DOLOKE-30119 format. One record per residue: residue in three letters; x, y, z of N, C-alpha, C, O, CB in turn. Coordinates in steps of 0.001 Angstrom, whole numbers, plus 500000, padded with zeros to 6 digits. Glycine has a CB too. Layout:
BEGIN
ALAXYZXYZXYZXYZXYZ...
# end
This chain:
BEGIN
MET067222613782326471066939615219326540065474615417326904064599614787326310067275615928325188ALA065200616276327864063830616530328295063048617168327171063608617931326383063803617424329541PRO061690616854327075060859617428326018060923618942325984060876619541324910059431616991326191SER061032619575327159061036621038327215062301621627326599062340622799326222060898621508328657MET063348620777326504064615621265325972064751621017324476065624621598323832065764620614326700LYS063886620147323903064037619762322507063794620921321552064549621106320597063097618636322183LYS062739621707321802062404622798320887063509623845320812063907624219319709061106623454321314PRO064026624340321958065145625307321871066358624722321171067037625415320414065549625777323265PHE066634623435321424067794622799320797067636622757319285068567623097318555067994621382321346LEU066469622342318808066221622274317369066269623657316739066755623818315619064869621618317090PHE065769624649317450065758626029316950067181626515316699067478627061315637065043626966317947PHE068059626314317681069438626768317538070206625936316520071126626446315880070144626722318879LEU069846624662316358070482623823315354070175624336313957071056624396313099070026622372315500ILE068913624707313734068501625239312430069206626557312155069663626801311038066969625430312373LEU069296627411313174069984628695313007071440628476312616071978629199311778069901629528314301PHE072073627481313223073478627191312926073659626755311482074597627191310814074009626110313864LEU072770625898310995072874625394309628072670626488308598073255626457307515071869624292309403LEU071826627466308950071500628524307999072332629785308203072096630797307542070040628866308101ALA073290629733309101074043630938309463074729631575308276074845632798308208075069630613310512GLY075183630763307342075885631327306192075009631612305004075522632012303960076958630421305777CYS073693631423305112072792631645303983071931632858304240071450633058305355071913630413303728GLN071733633670303221070900634858303319069911634861302170070266634497301049071758636147303313SER068666635268302431067646635398301398067518634116300584067683634132299364067970636572300478THR067224633003301258067216631718300574066089631566299582066222630786298639067140630625301564ASN064960632289299749063847632238298802063432630805298459063293630455297287064221632976297532GLY063237629991299480062741628649299253063831627632298956063525626468298700061773628667298138LYS065075628035298983066172627107298722066194626035299801066091626344300988067529627852298663ASP066330624751299388066343623682300382067607623772301212068653624206300729066236622301299711CYS067500623354302474068596623521303435069843622755303014070960623235303211068156623063304820ALA069665621565302435070816620762302025071606621499300948072834621554301006070362619375301510GLY070903622067299966071572622811298904072236624057299439073327624426299004070588623181297813CYS071577624710300388072125625916301004073417625596301735074406626314301585071109626545301969ALA073426624552302509074611624162303278075764623813302340076920624108302645074292622965304201TYR075459623187301199076504622829300238077093624081299596078303624167299388075945621889299154ASP076237625047299285076724626298298701077650627030299667078693627549299269075545627202298315VAL077261627067300931078102627712301945079432626975302055080480627601302213077383627745303322PHE079391625643301972080616624845302018081554625219300866082756625385301071080279623344301964LEU080998625352299649081804625707298480082458627074298658083646627247298387080941625698297213TRP081665628043299117082174629404299253083147629514300418084166630195300311081022630387299440LYS082847628856301519083733628884302690085075628234302349086125628688302803083073628160303897THR085033627182301557086272626517301139087152627477300345088366627524300543085958625261300296ALA086530628247299440087282629215298635087870630313299516089043630663299387086380629832297551VAL087045630851300409087503631922301308088616631417302220089631632091302395086328632464302154ASP088431630241302798089428629689303723090753629392303023091813629471303644088894628415304373THR090697629052301736091921628780300984092837629998300990094049629876301166091588628374299541ILE092241631173300795093022632412300798093404632827302212094535633241302465092237633535300121VAL092459632713303121092701633150304502093806632339305172094707632909305788091418633041305320LEU093742631031305056094720630177305731096136630398305201097111630255305939094334628714305570ALA096240630747303919097561630952303326098119632344303595099332632553303564097497630716301838ASN097224633295303860097666634680303993097410635306305359098206636116305833097002635499302963PHE096304634933305987095933635538307270095421634463308232094265634506308655094856636637307066PRO096284633499308577095838632355309395095323632723310781094613631933311404096964631392309548GLU095670633905311269095235634303312609093914635067312593093392635419313651096302635152313265GLU093372635326311411092155636127311302090956635269310925091110634166310401092343637237310276GLU089752635786311198088521635070310883087707635868309864087547637082309995087691634814312168PHE087199635175308857086343635768307839085083634920307711085134633693307807087086635879306472ASN083974635575307498082689634894307417082230634813305964082027635840305317081634635618308277ALA082069633596305452081615633382304079080093633318304046079493632475304714082228632085303489VAL079465634203303275078003634288303228077511634151301790078028634804300883077512635622303839VAL076507633295301591075905633088300270074512633708300254073711633484301162075836631568299913HIS074234634489299212072920635128299050072198634530297848072825634144296862073068636666298882TYR070888634459297942070075633946296840069264635085296257068274635524296843069147632794297311ALA069694635559295098069057636691294441069257636543292938070079635744292490069636638049294957ASP068495637322292159068541637211290699069643638061290082069372638821289152067208637607290110PHE070858637960290561071995638627289955073267637911290381073268637130291332072041640125290350SER074345638187289665075636637564289964076604638635290461076925639578289738076212636837288709ASN077064638477291702077978639481292245078648638937293502078230637928294069077229640802292557ALA079697639635293916080376639339295177080782640669295778081084641613295048081622638392294972TRP080794640757297111081100642023297768081497641761299219081363640645299721079888642990297697VAL081990642810299884082384642685301282081577643646302138081109644680301662083888642948301451THR081422643293303400080731644147304364081488644100305683082484643389305820079246643700304556THR080998644870306651081669644909307946081662643539308610080907642648308222081006645937308858GLY082506643390309605082577642110310301083315641061309497083145639864309734081192641618310624ASN084158641507308519084911640577307679084007639583306958084341638406306825085923639828308516GLU082862640072306497081962639218305732082323639268304253082435640342303662080499639641305944ILE082503638081303664082798637955302242081551637356301598081244636183301811084089637065301977ASN080836638152300814079536637761300284079605637386298808080408637930298051078539638880300480ILE078747636446298416078616636066297004077184635602296766076541635076297675079646634941296612THR076686635795295554075367635256295236075531633831294715076561633484294136074628636152294191ALA074508633016294925074557631626294466074698631570292950075327630654292420073296630861294911ASN074117632546292245074232632582290786075692632600290359076115631792289533073500633805290218LEU076461633531290927077872633631290566078652632417291054079534631920290354078478634909291141LEU078332631944292239079026630791292817079025629615291861080046628948291690078381630386294139HIS077874629354291230077727628178290374078180628422288943078222627494288135076297627727290372GLU078518629660288629079030629958287285080537629757287209081117629775286123078677631394286884LEU081170629567288362082622629532288432083168628154288809082493627352289454083104630555289422SER084399627907288391085097626695288813085633626897290229085577627998290778086254626341287827LYS086144625833290801086713625913292153087812626967292211087847627780293134087270624543292592GLU088710626954291225089838627879291213089372629330291012089929630252291607090829627485290112GLN088363629520290183087840630863289942087153631418291183087207632622291437086865630850288765ARG086507630549291958085899630995293218086981631463294187086787632436294915085060629857293857VAL088112630772294196089230631186295049089733632556294608090098633384295442090379630143295000ALA089752632796293296090188634097292772089248635207293211089698636301293554090272634062291241VAL087939634938293204086960635923293682087209636226295154087214637386295567085510635409293474ALA087416635174295940087661635351297374088904636203297598088910637070298473087818633985298072ALA089954635968296819091193636730296951090943638209296664091432639080297383092273636175296001HIS090185638481295618089887639867295237089066640579296307089365641718296665089139639901293903GLU088033639914296818087163640548297809087883640748299144087695641774299797085902639708298018ILE088694639789299550089461639944300790090450641096300643090716641817301605090208638628301150ALA090993641269299443091910642384299186091210643720299409091811644655299937092465642308297752HIS089938643815299007089173645041299250089118645353300744089293646500301157087746644911298680LEU088872644316301548088792644523302997090146644911303570090244645850304360088274643261303692LYS091194644188303171092525644441303730093044645822303345093819646425304087093507643371303261ALA092623646321302196093064647645301752092184648755302313092462649934302097093069647713300233GLY091122648386303033090237649371303632089295650027302643088746651092302925091040650413304303HIS089098649403301481088241650010300454086788650127300894086121651118300595088314649202299178TYR086302649120301601084899649162302016084627650387302875083624651079302695084524647887302783TYR085523650642303799085303651743304736085497653098304070084762654042304361086239651614305927THR086489653205303171086705654489302511085575654813301556085125655958301494088029654487301766LYS085105653814300804084017654059299860082728654389300600081974655275300197083809652841298949LEU082487653662301692081306653936302501081388655336303082080387656050303137081158652895303622GLY082586655732303519082761657063304086082494658159303075081842659152303397084151657211304636VAL082986657995301859082736658977300799081252659087300521080728660188300351083486658599299514SER080567657947300475079131657931300187078334658645301276077453659452300977078638656491300040ILE078644658349302541077927658959303660078201660455303728077282661251303920078322658288304982LEU079471660838303571079852662247303638079172663047302532078722664171302755081376662396303539THR079101662462301341078437663139300224076957663345300515076407664410300235078612662337298929SER076310662319301078074886662421301402074632663499302450073665664254302346074357661076301899ILE075501663573303460075341664583304517075477665979303934074700666868304283076380664372305643ARG076440666189303058076658667504302469075458667957301651075053669117301711077903667491301599PHE074896667029300887073727667397300093072505667621300977071648668441300647073431666317299055LEU072415666906302091071312667100303023071363668507303613070338669180303721071356666043304142VAL072575668951303997072753670300304536072477671340303458071822672348303723074176670479305099LEU072969671103302250072765672038301151071291672203300838070834673298300510073512671574299912ASN070548671110300940069126671147300624068347672044301591067285672559301242068554669738300646ILE068873672230302805068223673100303788068260674549303324067292675292303483068898672966305165PHE069407674944302740069588676334302298069144676550300853068719677647300491071046676739302447VAL069239675521300039068820675608298629067846674472298357068263673392297938070055675540297649PRO066540674700298589065538673645298387065622673044296989065669673756295986064134674196298626GLY065641671736296955065716671040295675067129670662295272067318669851294366065114671884294610ALA068125671240295935069521670956295578069888669508295882070802668947295277070467671901296327GLY069165668911296826069465667530297195069315666554296051069934665490296049068586667105298315TYR068479666918295057068285666017293931069553665881293089069724664894292374067137666507293064SER070435666865293173071693666815292425072573665672292901073468665222292185072444668137292554GLU072308665205294127073109664101294673073058662884293765074051662170293616072619663723296075TYR071888662645293152071725661462292326072562661521291056072806660494290423070277661281291972LEU073004662729290678073861662886289512075334662934289894076177662346289216073483664141288754ILE075640663635290979077032663877291352077623662735292171078782662369291977077140665168292130LYS076841662173293079077366661138293971077922659921293221078985659430293602076277660690294921PRO077254659405292166077837658267291440079204658582290855080072657713290784076908657827290331ALA079394659837290432080690660223289869081767660231290936082876659753290700080601661599289208LEU081453660774292120082424660843293207082808659457293696083990659144293833081871661666294359VAL081803658626293960082062657290294492082622656381293409083537655597293657080781656686295082GLY082064656491292198082519655647291100083953655924290730084746654996290572081643655836289897GLY084302657201290588085668657550290239086659657117291299087817656834290994085780659027290013PHE086216657067292525087080656673293628087344655175293619088380654727294109086462657085294953SER086407654387293061086512652939293166087292652293292026087726651150292165085149652349293222ARG087486652982290909088225652372289795089660652001290196090079650868289960088253653331288597PRO090417652919290790091764652522291220091741651465292323092678650680292464092532653741291703GLN090658651456293103090542650444294152090428649050293540091012648094294052089323650734295052GLU089682648937292453089519647637291800090862647119291293091175645939291451088513647738290638LEU091650647997290686092961647590290179093898647208291325094685646269291206093583648716289342GLU093806647941292428094625647618293594094219646275294180095072645474294562094507648717294657ALA092896646027294252092409644753294788092822643598293887093129642512294378090880644781294946ASP092833643820292568093301642781291648094765642449291915095144641280291981093115643228290184LYS095584643491292068097019643288292296097258642539293603098048641596293649097761644637292317MET096569642963294671096714642294295955096172640873295880096741639952296466095996643081297056GLY095062640698295150094457639378295013095391638388294342095450637222294732093172639474294232VAL096123638848293329097093637984292653098173637538293639098598636383293618097731638716291444GLU098612638452294496099614638107295511099069637054296469099775636115296837100047639364296293TYR097804637215296872097184636233297774097072634873297095097294633838297724095789636716298227LEU096723634878295796096616633624295039097971632920294989098072631720295243096096633893293603ASN098998633677294661100344633096294585100742632440295898101294631340295911101367634169294211LYS100459633121296997100827632591298310100029631336298650100492630491299416100613633653299387ALA098827631213298080097992630032298313098304628915297331097692627848297380096522630402298218GLY099272629167296425099674628131295484098857628091294211098856627082293507099597626817296140TYR098156629185293901097328629248292697097937630222291686098475631268292050095881629673293051SER097837629853290425098374630686289361097477631896289093096257631795289229098545629863288087PRO098064633047288711097265634216288321096380633924287112095458634682286808098179635399288013GLU096671632808286422095875632419285264094399632268285630093520632537284811096406631115284673TYR094134631835286863092740631666287291092045633014287440090829633112287272092674630894288617PHE092810634044287751092255635388287821091869635859286421090832636495286229093265636366288468LEU092724635536285443092430635877284050091196635126283565090372635685282841093637635558283148GLN091067633865283960089877633085283603088617633714284184087576633768283529090016631637284095LEU088726634190285424087591634828286087087155636072285319085964636269285080087947635193287539LEU088110636906284934087788638131284207087233637811282822086424638568282284089031639023284087GLU087664636698282249087125636276280951085653635900281093084849636168280201087935635082280379VAL085305635277282218083895634962282490083089636254282550082009636345281967083746634162283823PHE083621637261283262082925638543283378082801639226282015081787639860281724083661639463284363ARG083835639092281185083800639732279876082731639096278991082029639796278261085172639642279201LYS082609637779279054081587637092278269080187637456278750079257637577277952081789635577278341LYS080047637631280069078748637988280625078322639398280202077132639697280112078785637887282149SER079315640261279944078994641634279551078535641719278103078060642767277665080198642532279759GLY078675640610277345078237640591275960079302641127275023080446641341275423076970641388275805LYS078916641344273768079860641781272739080003643289272687080831643801271934079427641270271389LYS079214644013273472079281645470273465080625645924274016081015645501275104078124646078274286PRO081337646773273293082649647250273764082526647944275108081564648674275350083278648207272740GLU083498647720275982083490648326277312084155649694277264085148649888276563084203647414278334GLU083613650620277997084207651943278090084270652356279548083265652294280257083407652972277260ALA085428652771279996085580653237281373085319654741281383086232655532281145087012652899281944SER084101655129281653083741656538281686083952657098283087084297656361284011082282656738281237TYR083744658399283243083900659038284551082907658478285551083154658479286757083726660551284434PHE081766657992285032080727657464285912080872655952286125080075655355286848079349657779285338SER081859655342285515082041653910285643082604653567287019083482654266287525082963653386284539THR082096652484287627082579652069288937083735651088288830084415650826289822081454651451289736HIS083969650542287642085033649575287456085853649926286215085321650501285266084456648155287342PRO087144649586286215087903649685284973087401648604284020086695647692284453089443649541285233THR087741648679282753087310647646281818087993646326282160089061646303282771087623648059280360ASN087359645234281758087967643927281983089302643829281256090233643195281754087024642804281521GLU089407644457280066090658644436279322091774645109280118092902644618280151090484645123277964GLU091455646232280758092445646937281562092891646090282740094077646034283064091885648266282054ARG091928645429283378092253644594284524093076643377284096094027642991284776090972644146285237MET092702642781282967093427641607282475094858641967282093095782641198282356092699640993281271GLN095045643128281476096388643537281073097282643744282285098467643413282250096329644816280242GLN096713644294283363097510644478284578097970643132285129099116642993285555096703645240285645ILE097079642140285121097430640825285648098451640131284753099345639446285249096179639957285790ILE098323640302283437099295639736282507100675640326282777101677639610282782098870639998281043ASN100717641630283000101990642299283309102588641792284616103798641592284720101789643815283388LEU101722641583285620102194641042286903102722639626286741103733639243287330101067641060287942LYS102009638862285925102402637466285677103763637409284991104601636578285341101340636743284815LYS103985638286284019105269638331283320106395638748284266107505638219284199105194639298282129ALA106096639695285140107110640195286070107546639109287051108689639098287508106576641409286836ASN106616638185287375106918637139288345107516635887287712108047635029288416105672636772289094ASP107431635777286375107958634595285687109491634647285598110109633734285050107347634483284273
# end
């Protein structure tokens, strides 16, 4: 390879290795590549069993919180913190749940509600100065209340995806138990402003589904 070609080649090679990593914050490349491998394996397990003709992008983020979420372009995101808190089977359960959000169109509907609410308050603020500040109180209720049934729907769809991939719904229950322990001993309450149903509510739905399929 000519010397003039080496630098561009190395540049694109590095980009390829880091394609699945976001906000690495000093994370070594070898560790980053392994994390992407773990998450991609979980995502592919669900995709190959349920949507073999479709492509999903597994992305790992390095930040001081534990979470997973979906974005446009069929991106299935997870933080390294959460990735390493879970077993292989529990990671597959997370992937099933997040892919269910995408397949049900939750990302787009929730985003649409959020944008529409912001536009309405922006217009209102023109005629009633200061009214825009009410958005910070009302918008969480509108978007949050809309997402609780979405979470239960994604759980139900996720269990179906797990079953088709040969995994027991028990791993979904294990995942929710991890979340319950992380929330501490404080009793959970699903208020009007809550974005998620309680873990107990979600676990009971999965137990009922498991019984129905037995």
